C-alpha positions, 0 to 999 in steps of 0.5 A, spaced: 115 813 406 109 816 407 104 811 411 098 811 407 093 810 415 087 807 413 085 803 419 087 807 425 080 810 425 077 804 427 082 800 431 077 799 437 072 796 432 079 791 429 080 789 436 073 787 438 070 785 431 075 782 427 075 774 425 081 769 427 084 765 423 085 759 423 088 755 428 090 750 423 094 755 418 098 757 422 100 751 425 101 748 417 105 754 416 109 753 422 112 746 419 114 749 413 120 753 416 126 748 419 128 753 424 124 757 428 127 763 433 124 769 429 117 771 426 115 777 423 108 779 424 108 785 418 102 790 419 099 785 425 094 789 427 090 787 433 096 782 434 092 775 433 096 773 428 102 774 433 099 772 438 098 765 434 105 764 431 108 765 439 106 758 439 111 755 435 116 760 435 122 763 440 120 771 439 115 774 434 116 781 432 109 784 430 108 791 427 104 796 424 104 803 422 098 804 426 099 807 433 092 805 434 092 798 433 099 796 436 095 800 442 089 796 441 094 789 440 094 785 445 100 783 450 104 777 449 109 775 453 113 772 446 110 777 441 115 783 441 110 790 439 111 796 436 110 802 431 114 802 424 111 800 417 113 794 412 118 797 408 122 800 413 123 794 419 129 795 424 129 787 424 137 785 422 139 781 416 137 774 414 135 773 422 128 772 420 125 764 419 118 765 417 115 772 414 106 772 415 102 779 412 095 778 413 090 782 410 095 788 409 100 786 402 096 791 397 096 796 401 104 796 401 109 799 396 110 793 394 117 793 390 120 796 397 117 792 401 120 785 398 127 789 398 125 787 406 123 781 405 130 778 400 134 782 406 131 779 413 129 772 410 133 767 412 135 762 407 131 756 408 126 762 410 118 763 408 113 769 406 106 768 407 101 773 405 093 771 406 087 775 404 079 773 405 074 778 401 066 778 402 063 773 407 058 768 406 053 766 411 046 765 406 043 768 400 040 772 403 044 776 408 050 775 403 045 778 398 045 785 403 052 785 404 053 785 396 048 792 396 053 795 401 061 793 399 059 795 391 053 799 391 054 803 397 061 803 399 064 802 392 067 810 392 070 809 398 074 803 398 082 804 396 085 802 390 088 796 393 082 793 395 081 790 388 086 785 389 083 782 395 077 781 391 081 776 386 084 772 393 091 775 391 090 770 385 094 776 381 098 780 386 105 781 384 109 776 388 116 774 386 118 769 390 119 761 389 112 759 390 109 754 394 103 751 392 098 752 398 092 748 400 086 752 401 083 754 408 078 757 410 076 762 417 069 761 420 067 765 426 059 764 430 057 770 431 050 774 434 047 779 428 050 785 433 057 781 432 057 782 426 054 788 424 060 790 428 064 787 423 061 790 418 062 797 421 070 796 421 070 796 414 075 802 412 070 804 408 064 804 412 068 809 416 070 812 411 063 813 409 061 815 415 066 821 416 064 823 408 057 824 409 056 824 418 051 817 417 052 810 418 052 807 412 050 800 415 043 804 417 042 803 409 042 795 411 040 795 418 033 792 417 035 788 411 040 785 416 035 783 422 030 780 418 035 775 414 038 773 420 033 771 426 035 770 432 041 766 435 048 766 432 050 764 424 056 761 421 060 766 417 064 763 412 071 767 408 075 763 404 083 765 404 087 767 398 094 764 401 101 765 398 107 762 400 114 762 397 122 763 398 126 767 396 131 765 390 137 764 391 142 770 387 146 767 382 154 767 383 
């Protein structure tokens, strides 16, 4: 199976500038599994979810198809990092209590991945996938970000990005659904940190490779004027899908 690598080129930017998921989300997920032996954080990126899961699970396996992402992941004694795709995990059948996929499900071969979910989850296990779309700061900054996202980078987003825009509301998720509360991700950033986050977008990297220029330069003045001095709060609503594998008829 071919791994579509959208992120190796900006692995260092991911480790520096990606926002952190709310601790309340990880704690909530841990309450939904009766056992806490093994969690698999699939497409772990820099490992932020895996490290949070290690507070609640005896062992966390964290995999990513990108060797560069794994190389930039922060080590943790409770996390086992390895390079591997979502569709071919080297994990024993019926051994996993929780599978997490943060901001990545839309890149997978879903049929192949879901077959693996059914294989490795315990009967009481949970699969949790979430994503976030555009952020919100204030009207002026949000307008500049939308222009960057839609007009400047529009042709450089892979097709799977459309599922994120709807916060996974229409992604194929063939499991026994669990209603999820709403979670919001927040970061308190300076303007350079915010620009660093925007530059970590895969489409921004793809634009720069194609055109030889930085797409952020086209909105830089707008962002700086709208931001002003000091730090601002950046907010992202999360789209969360939760489910369990339905028993097969005997």
